Each structure stands twice: as structure tokens, then as C-alpha cells.
ZALUMTI-366116 format. One record per residue (C-alpha): residue number from 1; residue in three letters; x, y, z. Coordinates in steps of 0.1 Angstrom, whole numbers. Layout:
REM residues N
@k=NUM	r=ALA	xx=X	yy=Y	zz=Z .
...
END
This chain:
REM residues 288
@k=1	r=UNK	xx=-52	yy=-74	zz=-72 .
@k=2	r=UNK	xx=-76	yy=-50	zz=-90 .
@k=3	r=UNK	xx=-63	yy=-30	zz=-120 .
@k=4	r=UNK	xx=-80	yy=-1	zz=-137 .
@k=5	r=UNK	xx=-69	yy=19	zz=-167 .
@k=6	r=UNK	xx=-75	yy=57	zz=-170 .
@k=7	r=UNK	xx=-68	yy=83	zz=-196 .
@k=8	r=UNK	xx=-32	yy=93	zz=-201 .
@k=9	r=UNK	xx=-19	yy=123	zz=-182 .
@k=10	r=UNK	xx=14	yy=142	zz=-177 .
@k=11	r=UNK	xx=42	yy=123	zz=-160 .
@k=12	r=UNK	xx=53	yy=155	zz=-142 .
@k=13	r=UNK	xx=25	yy=155	zz=-116 .
@k=14	r=UNK	xx=-7	yy=136	zz=-109 .
@k=15	r=UNK	xx=-38	yy=153	zz=-124 .
@k=16	r=UNK	xx=-57	yy=174	zz=-100 .
@k=17	r=UNK	xx=-90	yy=155	zz=-106 .
@k=18	r=UNK	xx=-74	yy=123	zz=-94 .
@k=19	r=UNK	xx=-68	yy=137	zz=-60 .
@k=20	r=UNK	xx=-90	yy=118	zz=-35 .
@k=21	r=UNK	xx=-110	yy=148	zz=-22 .
@k=22	r=UNK	xx=-142	yy=130	zz=-16 .
@k=23	r=UNK	xx=-131	yy=120	zz=19 .
@k=24	r=UNK	xx=-121	yy=155	zz=29 .
@k=25	r=UNK	xx=-150	yy=159	zz=54 .
@k=26	r=UNK	xx=-143	yy=127	zz=74 .
@k=27	r=UNK	xx=-105	yy=133	zz=73 .
@k=28	r=UNK	xx=-108	yy=168	zz=86 .
@k=29	r=UNK	xx=-131	yy=155	zz=113 .
@k=30	r=UNK	xx=-104	yy=131	zz=124 .
@k=31	r=UNK	xx=-82	yy=159	zz=136 .
@k=32	r=UNK	xx=-108	yy=177	zz=157 .
@k=33	r=UNK	xx=-101	yy=177	zz=195 .
@k=34	r=UNK	xx=-115	yy=144	zz=208 .
@k=35	r=UNK	xx=-144	yy=144	zz=232 .
@k=36	r=UNK	xx=-139	yy=127	zz=265 .
@k=37	r=UNK	xx=-151	yy=93	zz=253 .
@k=38	r=UNK	xx=-126	yy=93	zz=224 .
@k=39	r=UNK	xx=-98	yy=107	zz=246 .
@k=40	r=UNK	xx=-103	yy=78	zz=270 .
@k=41	r=UNK	xx=-94	yy=54	zz=242 .
@k=42	r=UNK	xx=-60	yy=70	zz=238 .
@k=43	r=UNK	xx=-36	yy=41	zz=242 .
@k=44	r=UNK	xx=-14	yy=45	zz=273 .
@k=45	r=UNK	xx=15	yy=34	zz=251 .
@k=46	r=UNK	xx=15	yy=68	zz=233 .
@k=47	r=UNK	xx=41	yy=94	zz=245 .
@k=48	r=UNK	xx=25	yy=126	zz=256 .
@k=49	r=UNK	xx=20	yy=153	zz=229 .
@k=50	r=UNK	xx=0	yy=164	zz=199 .
@k=51	r=UNK	xx=-4	yy=130	zz=181 .
@k=52	r=UNK	xx=-18	yy=98	zz=195 .
@k=53	r=UNK	xx=-33	yy=65	zz=185 .
@k=54	r=UNK	xx=-65	yy=51	zz=199 .
@k=55	r=UNK	xx=-75	yy=15	zz=208 .
@k=56	r=UNK	xx=-92	yy=8	zz=174 .
@k=57	r=UNK	xx=-59	yy=3	zz=157 .
@k=58	r=UNK	xx=-59	yy=-29	zz=136 .
@k=59	r=UNK	xx=-21	yy=-32	zz=135 .
@k=60	r=UNK	xx=-19	yy=-28	zz=97 .
@k=61	r=UNK	xx=14	yy=-9	zz=100 .
@k=62	r=UNK	xx=4	yy=18	zz=76 .
@k=63	r=UNK	xx=15	yy=46	zz=99 .
@k=64	r=UNK	xx=47	yy=28	zz=109 .
@k=65	r=UNK	xx=61	yy=27	zz=73 .
@k=66	r=UNK	xx=47	yy=61	zz=63 .
@k=67	r=UNK	xx=61	yy=80	zz=94 .
@k=68	r=UNK	xx=86	yy=56	zz=111 .
@k=69	r=UNK	xx=101	yy=85	zz=131 .
@k=70	r=UNK	xx=68	yy=89	zz=149 .
@k=71	r=UNK	xx=49	yy=56	zz=150 .
@k=72	r=UNK	xx=61	yy=22	zz=164 .
@k=73	r=UNK	xx=45	yy=-11	zz=172 .
@k=74	r=UNK	xx=39	yy=-15	zz=209 .
@k=75	r=UNK	xx=19	yy=-44	zz=224 .
@k=76	r=UNK	xx=4	yy=-55	zz=191 .
@k=77	r=UNK	xx=-8	yy=-21	zz=180 .
@k=78	r=UNK	xx=6	yy=11	zz=167 .
@k=79	r=UNK	xx=15	yy=40	zz=191 .
@k=80	r=UNK	xx=32	yy=73	zz=190 .
@k=81	r=UNK	xx=68	yy=66	zz=202 .
@k=82	r=UNK	xx=81	yy=101	zz=195 .
@k=83	r=UNK	xx=63	yy=134	zz=186 .
@k=84	r=UNK	xx=74	yy=150	zz=153 .
@k=85	r=UNK	xx=106	yy=171	zz=157 .
@k=86	r=UNK	xx=104	yy=189	zz=123 .
@k=87	r=UNK	xx=78	yy=202	zz=99 .
@k=88	r=UNK	xx=88	yy=174	zz=74 .
@k=89	r=UNK	xx=82	yy=147	zz=100 .
@k=90	r=UNK	xx=50	yy=163	zz=111 .
@k=91	r=UNK	xx=37	yy=163	zz=76 .
@k=92	r=UNK	xx=45	yy=126	zz=73 .
@k=93	r=UNK	xx=26	yy=120	zz=105 .
@k=94	r=UNK	xx=-4	yy=139	zz=91 .
@k=95	r=UNK	xx=-2	yy=119	zz=59 .
@k=96	r=UNK	xx=-3	yy=88	zz=80 .
@k=97	r=UNK	xx=-33	yy=102	zz=99 .
@k=98	r=UNK	xx=-52	yy=107	zz=67 .
@k=99	r=UNK	xx=-42	yy=72	zz=55 .
@k=100	r=UNK	xx=-51	yy=52	zz=86 .
@k=101	r=UNK	xx=-79	yy=28	zz=76 .
@k=102	r=UNK	xx=-97	yy=30	zz=110 .
@k=103	r=UNK	xx=-92	yy=67	zz=117 .
@k=104	r=UNK	xx=-72	yy=57	zz=148 .
@k=105	r=UNK	xx=-47	yy=85	zz=146 .
@k=106	r=UNK	xx=-56	yy=119	zz=162 .
@k=107	r=UNK	xx=-43	yy=152	zz=172 .
@k=108	r=UNK	xx=-51	yy=168	zz=205 .
@k=109	r=UNK	xx=-65	yy=199	zz=189 .
@k=110	r=UNK	xx=-76	yy=209	zz=153 .
@k=111	r=UNK	xx=-47	yy=213	zz=128 .
@k=112	r=UNK	xx=-48	yy=243	zz=106 .
@k=113	r=UNK	xx=-28	yy=227	zz=78 .
@k=114	r=UNK	xx=-47	yy=194	zz=74 .
@k=115	r=UNK	xx=-62	yy=205	zz=40 .
@k=116	r=UNK	xx=-28	yy=215	zz=28 .
@k=117	r=UNK	xx=-14	yy=180	zz=37 .
@k=118	r=UNK	xx=-45	yy=164	zz=22 .
@k=119	r=UNK	xx=-35	yy=180	zz=-11 .
@k=120	r=UNK	xx=-1	yy=163	zz=-11 .
@k=121	r=UNK	xx=-19	yy=131	zz=-22 .
@k=122	r=UNK	xx=-11	yy=111	zz=-43 .
@k=123	r=UNK	xx=24	yy=110	zz=-29 .
@k=124	r=UNK	xx=55	yy=105	zz=-51 .
@k=125	r=UNK	xx=74	yy=74	zz=-39 .
@k=126	r=UNK	xx=109	yy=81	zz=-51 .
@k=127	r=UNK	xx=127	yy=102	zz=-77 .
@k=128	r=UNK	xx=138	yy=69	zz=-94 .
@k=129	r=UNK	xx=102	yy=59	zz=-98 .
@k=130	r=UNK	xx=88	yy=88	zz=-119 .
@k=131	r=UNK	xx=50	yy=87	zz=-123 .
@k=132	r=UNK	xx=45	yy=62	zz=-94 .
@k=133	r=UNK	xx=24	yy=75	zz=-64 .
@k=134	r=UNK	xx=9	yy=63	zz=-32 .
@k=135	r=UNK	xx=-28	yy=70	zz=-31 .
@k=136	r=UNK	xx=-32	yy=70	zz=7 .
@k=137	r=UNK	xx=-67	yy=68	zz=23 .
@k=138	r=UNK	xx=-63	yy=31	zz=31 .
@k=139	r=UNK	xx=-95	yy=10	zz=35 .
@k=140	r=UNK	xx=-103	yy=-11	zz=65 .
@k=141	r=UNK	xx=-121	yy=-35	zz=41 .
@k=142	r=UNK	xx=-87	yy=-46	zz=27 .
@k=143	r=UNK	xx=-69	yy=-45	zz=61 .
@k=144	r=UNK	xx=-53	yy=-12	zz=52 .
@k=145	r=UNK	xx=-38	yy=-24	zz=18 .
@k=146	r=UNK	xx=-17	yy=2	zz=-1 .
@k=147	r=UNK	xx=-31	yy=16	zz=-33 .
@k=148	r=UNK	xx=-7	yy=28	zz=-60 .
@k=149	r=UNK	xx=-13	yy=51	zz=-90 .
@k=150	r=UNK	xx=9	yy=48	zz=-121 .
@k=151	r=UNK	xx=8	yy=78	zz=-144 .
@k=152	r=UNK	xx=18	yy=67	zz=-179 .
@k=153	r=UNK	xx=14	yy=81	zz=-215 .
@k=154	r=UNK	xx=-4	yy=49	zz=-227 .
@k=155	r=UNK	xx=-29	yy=51	zz=-198 .
@k=156	r=UNK	xx=-28	yy=54	zz=-161 .
@k=157	r=UNK	xx=-30	yy=23	zz=-139 .
@k=158	r=UNK	xx=-43	yy=20	zz=-103 .
@k=159	r=UNK	xx=-31	yy=-10	zz=-83 .
@k=160	r=UNK	xx=-50	yy=-26	zz=-54 .
@k=161	r=UNK	xx=-80	yy=-4	zz=-54 .
@k=162	r=UNK	xx=-107	yy=-20	zz=-32 .
@k=163	r=UNK	xx=-142	yy=-18	zz=-46 .
@k=164	r=UNK	xx=-172	yy=-26	zz=-24 .
@k=165	r=UNK	xx=-194	yy=-31	zz=-55 .
@k=166	r=UNK	xx=-170	yy=-56	zz=-71 .
@k=167	r=UNK	xx=-164	yy=-74	zz=-38 .
@k=168	r=UNK	xx=-201	yy=-78	zz=-31 .
@k=169	r=UNK	xx=-207	yy=-90	zz=-67 .
@k=170	r=UNK	xx=-181	yy=-117	zz=-69 .
@k=171	r=UNK	xx=-207	yy=-145	zz=-74 .
@k=172	r=UNK	xx=-218	yy=-126	zz=-105 .
@k=173	r=UNK	xx=-183	yy=-122	zz=-119 .
@k=174	r=UNK	xx=-191	yy=-138	zz=-152 .
@k=175	r=UNK	xx=-220	yy=-113	zz=-159 .
@k=176	r=UNK	xx=-199	yy=-84	zz=-147 .
@k=177	r=UNK	xx=-170	yy=-92	zz=-170 .
@k=178	r=UNK	xx=-191	yy=-101	zz=-200 .
@k=179	r=UNK	xx=-183	yy=-68	zz=-217 .
@k=180	r=UNK	xx=-147	yy=-65	zz=-205 .
@k=181	r=UNK	xx=-123	yy=-55	zz=-233 .
@k=182	r=UNK	xx=-97	yy=-80	zz=-221 .
@k=183	r=UNK	xx=-100	yy=-110	zz=-198 .
@k=184	r=UNK	xx=-69	yy=-127	zz=-184 .
@k=185	r=UNK	xx=-70	yy=-164	zz=-194 .
@k=186	r=UNK	xx=-45	yy=-191	zz=-189 .
@k=187	r=UNK	xx=-14	yy=-188	zz=-166 .
@k=188	r=UNK	xx=2	yy=-157	zz=-182 .
@k=189	r=UNK	xx=23	yy=-137	zz=-182 .
@k=190	r=UNK	xx=3	yy=-111	zz=-199 .
@k=191	r=UNK	xx=16	yy=-78	zz=-213 .
@k=192	r=UNK	xx=-1	yy=-44	zz=-211 .
@k=193	r=UNK	xx=15	yy=-23	zz=-238 .
@k=194	r=UNK	xx=53	yy=-24	zz=-239 .
@k=195	r=UNK	xx=61	yy=-14	zz=-203 .
@k=196	r=UNK	xx=39	yy=-36	zz=-181 .
@k=197	r=UNK	xx=36	yy=-73	zz=-175 .
@k=198	r=UNK	xx=11	yy=-92	zz=-153 .
@k=199	r=UNK	xx=25	yy=-123	zz=-136 .
@k=200	r=UNK	xx=2	yy=-149	zz=-122 .
@k=201	r=UNK	xx=13	yy=-157	zz=-86 .
@k=202	r=UNK	xx=-14	yy=-178	zz=-69 .
@k=203	r=UNK	xx=-11	yy=-186	zz=-33 .
@k=204	r=UNK	xx=-26	yy=-158	zz=-13 .
@k=205	r=UNK	xx=-56	yy=-162	zz=-36 .
@k=206	r=UNK	xx=-61	yy=-183	zz=-67 .
@k=207	r=UNK	xx=-61	yy=-153	zz=-89 .
@k=208	r=UNK	xx=-33	yy=-133	zz=-73 .
@k=209	r=UNK	xx=-14	yy=-113	zz=-99 .
@k=210	r=UNK	xx=18	yy=-92	zz=-96 .
@k=211	r=UNK	xx=23	yy=-62	zz=-119 .
@k=212	r=UNK	xx=58	yy=-56	zz=-133 .
@k=213	r=UNK	xx=67	yy=-21	zz=-144 .
@k=214	r=UNK	xx=96	yy=-32	zz=-167 .
@k=215	r=UNK	xx=114	yy=1	zz=-174 .
@k=216	r=UNK	xx=116	yy=10	zz=-137 .
@k=217	r=UNK	xx=122	yy=-26	zz=-126 .
@k=218	r=UNK	xx=94	yy=-23	zz=-101 .
@k=219	r=UNK	xx=71	yy=-52	zz=-90 .
@k=220	r=UNK	xx=38	yy=-44	zz=-74 .
@k=221	r=UNK	xx=32	yy=-76	zz=-54 .
@k=222	r=UNK	xx=-3	yy=-71	zz=-39 .
@k=223	r=UNK	xx=-6	yy=-95	zz=-9 .
@k=224	r=UNK	xx=17	yy=-121	zz=-25 .
@k=225	r=UNK	xx=49	yy=-112	zz=-6 .
@k=226	r=UNK	xx=61	yy=-84	zz=16 .
@k=227	r=UNK	xx=90	yy=-73	zz=38 .
@k=228	r=UNK	xx=93	yy=-83	zz=74 .
@k=229	r=UNK	xx=88	yy=-54	zz=98 .
@k=230	r=UNK	xx=116	yy=-66	zz=121 .
@k=231	r=UNK	xx=143	yy=-72	zz=94 .
@k=232	r=UNK	xx=149	yy=-71	zz=57 .
@k=233	r=UNK	xx=137	yy=-107	zz=53 .
@k=234	r=UNK	xx=107	yy=-115	zz=31 .
@k=235	r=UNK	xx=74	yy=-128	zz=44 .
@k=236	r=UNK	xx=47	yy=-147	zz=26 .
@k=237	r=UNK	xx=11	yy=-159	zz=30 .
@k=238	r=UNK	xx=12	yy=-193	zz=48 .
@k=239	r=UNK	xx=-23	yy=-208	zz=42 .
@k=240	r=UNK	xx=-13	yy=-224	zz=8 .
@k=241	r=UNK	xx=24	yy=-225	zz=13 .
@k=242	r=UNK	xx=32	yy=-250	zz=-15 .
@k=243	r=UNK	xx=15	yy=-230	zz=-41 .
@k=244	r=UNK	xx=29	yy=-198	zz=-27 .
@k=245	r=UNK	xx=65	yy=-211	zz=-28 .
@k=246	r=UNK	xx=60	yy=-221	zz=-65 .
@k=247	r=UNK	xx=49	yy=-186	zz=-72 .
@k=248	r=UNK	xx=78	yy=-171	zz=-53 .
@k=249	r=UNK	xx=102	yy=-192	zz=-74 .
@k=250	r=UNK	xx=88	yy=-175	zz=-106 .
@k=251	r=UNK	xx=102	yy=-142	zz=-94 .
@k=252	r=UNK	xx=138	yy=-154	zz=-96 .
@k=253	r=UNK	xx=135	yy=-151	zz=-134 .
@k=254	r=UNK	xx=119	yy=-116	zz=-133 .
@k=255	r=UNK	xx=141	yy=-86	zz=-138 .
@k=256	r=UNK	xx=132	yy=-61	zz=-110 .
@k=257	r=UNK	xx=148	yy=-43	zz=-81 .
@k=258	r=UNK	xx=118	yy=-27	zz=-63 .
@k=259	r=UNK	xx=93	yy=-46	zz=-42 .
@k=260	r=UNK	xx=61	yy=-25	zz=-38 .
@k=261	r=UNK	xx=38	yy=-46	zz=-16 .
@k=262	r=UNK	xx=1	yy=-44	zz=-9 .
@k=263	r=UNK	xx=10	yy=-43	zz=28 .
@k=264	r=UNK	xx=40	yy=-31	zz=47 .
@k=265	r=UNK	xx=74	yy=-18	zz=38 .
@k=266	r=UNK	xx=87	yy=-15	zz=3 .
@k=267	r=UNK	xx=122	yy=-27	zz=-6 .
@k=268	r=UNK	xx=148	yy=-14	zz=-31 .
@k=269	r=UNK	xx=176	yy=-39	zz=-38 .
@k=270	r=UNK	xx=210	yy=-29	zz=-51 .
@k=271	r=UNK	xx=205	yy=-51	zz=-82 .
@k=272	r=UNK	xx=188	yy=-82	zz=-94 .
@k=273	r=UNK	xx=214	yy=-104	zz=-78 .
@k=274	r=UNK	xx=205	yy=-90	zz=-44 .
@k=275	r=UNK	xx=168	yy=-95	zz=-51 .
@k=276	r=UNK	xx=174	yy=-131	zz=-60 .
@k=277	r=UNK	xx=195	yy=-137	zz=-29 .
@k=278	r=UNK	xx=166	yy=-125	zz=-7 .
@k=279	r=UNK	xx=141	yy=-147	zz=-26 .
@k=280	r=UNK	xx=165	yy=-177	zz=-23 .
@k=281	r=UNK	xx=168	yy=-171	zz=15 .
@k=282	r=UNK	xx=130	yy=-170	zz=18 .
@k=283	r=UNK	xx=127	yy=-203	zz=-1 .
@k=284	r=UNK	xx=154	yy=-219	zz=21 .
@k=285	r=UNK	xx=136	yy=-207	zz=53 .
@k=286	r=UNK	xx=103	yy=-224	zz=43 .
@k=287	r=UNK	xx=116	yy=-255	zz=26 .
@k=288	r=UNK	xx=143	yy=-266	zz=51 .
END
């Protein structure tokens, strides 16, 4: 999980200069009427109509949780299962188009409102999560991981932002972090101001960290844990299961009600007891 702090800004709305405009050209190009070669890659599993998904889909599920009324999983990839039936749903489909990490979502002709939809980013998540936004524009380099922006008076935080430069420079991490103001040492937890806590949850990677936004009871999990697409069950990374399960157990003692994952569907539990029931069910599934 990569974290970066930015200067404070109003909680009412994300600052205009943070809007990800630099990808405007490529995103607009994604909606242009496809040439014959591109049209031939239209998956036959799409229903007929304006929106469609091509064969380059990597099955990251971004479009399926952003616009579930339109996109479904069919034969191990996303497809348009139903064309939008309202302006609200169509806007969600266009937001998914802009967020697709492989540019696999298209419209059959240019859309006049694509720039207007582009300017809706960052997207507010929920009225009960003030100042928390989806950044959109997912990267194929992180398999379409979700990026979040937290606007906070003490400094803004961006969660799960992929950086090519940092990724390519991992062998030089000691040199890169030599001048860092604060390095995480030990096993945590670590506090950022009064509202945020970092929780070390190794398993997916050795340095995997979850971010807890304490006043909102929201946990940003990165790749540590996520919701199953087929049910409300939780899924985890299986390569280092023993370490992962130990990290999952830590979350039983953490006071939160929102799961905001790096991949897939977010979850809001009724209370901490419901959250703990879900975690205990996950532990039982993998230890029995």
C-alpha cells in the first residue's frame, strides 16, 4: 500500500487541481467509434447496444462494482449484460469506461458528455464517508487496483496509488527513503495524527499495511482482504495463508464497519459485531 500526504483542502469537495485530467486525451479516444479491427474484438457475450466490452478485459471486476446494473461476469471476463436504462446508470457506465485499466469498455459512437463525466472524478463514495473519494482511472500495472483520496484538514491522503518510478526502483529503496520524514519501523500500529492508524497486515506482501480512518470506522485494506463477488463472504490472498490468517485475526480487535478494499466490492457492516462475525466465518472456513 502506498500512501502520500498532500496539503489540506476543504472537506466539502475535492480540489479542482486534484482531478486526474492528464489522461483526458486517451480517455476521450476510448469512446470514439471503433474501427473494424477493434469492433471485431467485441465480445459476443455483450448484449447489443451502445456499450460493449472487448476481448482485452483482464477480469479485474472494476466495471462490475462501479456499474453493476450494466456489467456482469460472463465466461471469465466482463460483458455488458444490460444497456443503461437511465441517465444515472449511463453515467455510472461511463465512469466505469474511464476507470477500466485496459480501456476495454467502449461505446459504438462518440459520446458528447464524456468530458462532463470525466469531471465527476474523484467520486464521493457515500454520504456517511465525508471527504473519501474514488480516484478512478485504474492501472493495469496493479491489476486494476482501486485508488482512494481522503481529504482531511490535517493533510490529504491517497491510498493505493501505483507509481512506476517507485516500483522500478524497489532495489534502491534504502536510498530512496533516506530523506523520508517518517519511516515505519517495527510491527506497528502507527498513528498519523489523531484520526488515522496504520496496521501491519503481512500476508499478501511482507509490508502490507491497512489504513484505519478512525472517526468514520473505515478500513482501507489494500490487497489484504476483499469481498467475494458471488456472496457477502470475505476472500483473502492464499499464497502465504498462515501469515494472512494471523493478520486477519488482528482485525477482530479493530473498531471499524467499512471494508474499502484495493480490489472488488466494498462492504458496510451494521456494526462491529457484524464485522467480527464475517471475519470469524472467514477464519473458520480456512482453518477447519
